C-alpha positions in Angstrom: -0.8 12.9 -10.7 -0.3 14.9 -7.5 -0.9 13.8 -3.9 -1.9 16.3 -1.3 -0.2 16.1 2.1 -2.5 18.7 3.7 -0.4 21.8 3.4 1.3 21.1 0.1 1.1 18.8 -2.9 3.7 16.1 -3.5 4.4 15.4 -7.1 6.0 12.0 -8.0 9.4 12.7 -9.4 10.2 9.3 -10.9 13.1 8.8 -8.5 13.0 5.4 -6.9 14.3 5.1 -3.3 15.2 1.9 -1.6 16.3 0.6 1.8 18.3 -2.3 3.1 16.9 -5.8 2.9 17.3 -6.3 6.6 15.4 -3.1 7.5 11.7 -2.9 8.5 9.5 0.1 8.0 7.1 0.1 10.9 4.0 2.2 11.6 0.9 2.0 13.7 -2.4 3.8 13.2 -5.7 4.2 15.1 -9.0 2.8 13.7 -9.4 5.7 11.3 -5.9 5.2 9.8 -4.3 8.2 11.6 -0.6 7.5 12.3 0.2 7.0 16.0 3.8 5.6 15.7 6.5 5.4 13.0 10.0 4.0 13.4 13.2 5.6 12.3 13.3 3.7 9.0 9.9 5.0 8.1 11.0 8.5 8.8 14.2 8.2 6.9 12.8 6.5 3.8 9.6 8.7 3.6 11.6 11.9 4.3 9.0 13.1 6.9 9.8 14.1 10.5 7.8 12.4 13.2 5.9 15.6 13.9 4.7 15.8 10.3 3.4 12.2 10.5 1.8 11.7 13.9 -2.0 12.3 13.8 -2.0 12.4 10.0 -3.8 9.9 7.8 -1.5 7.1 6.7 -2.4 7.9 3.1 0.0 10.8 3.4 2.5 8.4 1.7 0.0 7.1 -0.9 1.5 6.9 -4.3 -1.0 7.4 -7.2 0.5 4.3 -8.9 -1.0 2.0 -6.3 -4.5 1.2 -7.6 -7.5 2.1 -5.5 -8.7 -1.5 -5.5 -5.6 -2.6 -3.5 -6.4 -0.1 -0.8 -10.1 -1.1 -0.8 -9.1 -4.7 -0.4 -6.7 -3.8 2.4 -9.3 -1.9 4.4 -11.9 -4.6 3.8 -9.6 -7.2 5.2 -8.5 -5.1 8.2 -12.1 -4.2 9.1 -13.0 -7.9 9.0 -10.2 -8.4 11.6 -7.8 -10.1 9.2 -4.2 -9.5 8.3 -3.1 -8.8 4.8 0.1 -8.8 2.8 0.3 -6.4 -0.1 2.7 -4.8 -2.6 2.5 -1.0 -2.2 4.3 1.8 -3.9 4.7 4.6 -1.5 5.4 8.3 -2.1 8.1 10.1 -0.1 7.8 13.8 1.0 10.2 14.8 -1.8 8.3 12.9 -4.5 10.5 9.8 -4.6 8.8 6.4 -4.7 9.6 3.3 -2.7 8.1 -0.2 -3.0 7.3 -2.3 0.0 5.9 -5.7 0.8 3.6 -4.7 3.6 2.2 -6.9 6.3 -0.7 -5.1 7.9 -2.5 -6.5 10.9 -5.2 -5.4 13.3 -3.9 -4.4 16.8 -6.0 -5.7 19.6 -6.7 -4.4 23.1 -6.9 -6.3 26.3 -10.5 -7.2 25.6 -9.6 -8.6 22.2 -11.2 -5.8 20.3 -9.4 -4.0 17.4 -7.9 -0.7 18.6 -5.8 0.1 15.6 -3.5 -1.3 12.9 0.2 -2.2 12.7 2.2 -2.4 9.5 5.7 -3.8 8.9 7.1 -3.4 5.5 10.1 -5.2 3.9 12.0 -4.4 0.7 10.5 -6.6 -2.1 12.6 -8.3 -4.7 12.9 -6.3 -7.9 11.5 -9.2 -9.9 8.4 -9.2 -7.7 7.9 -5.5 -8.2 8.2 -5.8 -11.9 5.7 -8.6 -11.9 3.1 -6.8 -9.7 3.6 -3.5 -11.6 2.1 -5.1 -14.7 -1.1 -6.0 -12.8 -1.2 -2.6 -11.2 -0.8 -0.9 -14.6 -3.9 -2.7 -15.8 -5.9 -1.7 -12.7 -4.8 1.9 -13.1 -5.8 1.8 -16.8 -9.3 0.7 -15.8 -9.4 3.5 -13.3 -8.3 6.1 -15.8 -11.3 5.5 -18.0 -13.8 6.5 -15.3 -15.3 9.9 -14.7 -15.3 9.9 -10.9 -13.0 8.5 -8.1 -15.9 6.2 -7.0 -16.3 4.8 -10.5 -12.6 4.4 -10.8 -12.5 2.4 -7.5 -15.4 0.1 -8.8 -13.7 -0.4 -12.2 -10.3 -1.4 -10.7 -12.0 -3.6 -8.0 -14.0 -5.4 -10.6 -10.9 -6.0 -12.8 -8.9 -7.2 -9.8 -11.7 -9.6 -8.8 -11.8 -10.9 -12.4 -8.0 -11.3 -12.6 -7.8 -13.2 -9.3 -10.7 -15.4 -10.3 -9.0 -16.2 -13.6 -5.9 -17.2 -11.6 -8.0 -19.2 -9.1 -6.5 -17.4 -6.1 -7.0 -14.6 -3.6 -4.9 -11.5 -3.6 -3.0 -12.8 -0.6 -2.2 -16.0 -2.4 -1.1 -14.0 -5.4 1.3 -12.0 -3.2 2.9 -15.3 -2.0 3.0 -16.7 -5.6 4.9 -13.5 -6.6 7.2 -13.8 -3.6 8.0 -17.3 -4.7 8.5 -16.2 -8.3 5.4 -18.1 -9.5 2.8 -15.3 -9.8 2.8 -14.6 -13.5 1.0 -11.3 -12.7 2.0 -9.9 -16.1 
């Protein structure tokens, strides 16, 4: 699968990139998800210059292996004014992928209203990535059977809801179970 960056298409290469466990990838966006700030770690790991990122939709780094349902859930939580933790596979400018454990929060103005979003991402444990990849593979399989992007989103969202209900937890709780090595997402 290819991902468009506006002027060119990024093709996943299969290369996996990493960063140090003590580093944070940080970005901020406006209410529409357009990037307003990125730190040096973000730029280095993603391979983009700041000028290529500012003003662009944050999905410029969306890897096709992260199911649509995860992004729907993320945006639903943010629009409701809540924070969310999520495992995300990102796509660098050169096609390399890099997994993150993202903490995304609404940013509030002086009046308390949401003015944008802030995301800090850490390097996840390899065992956690392996565990979450199994769940994401099932969600992508559900998406792949559908004729349209909208139908794919509905299929993976329905399956994610079903899987979480079977586990008796929310996605956020699943993330923390996986962090603790108790998720059994496979």
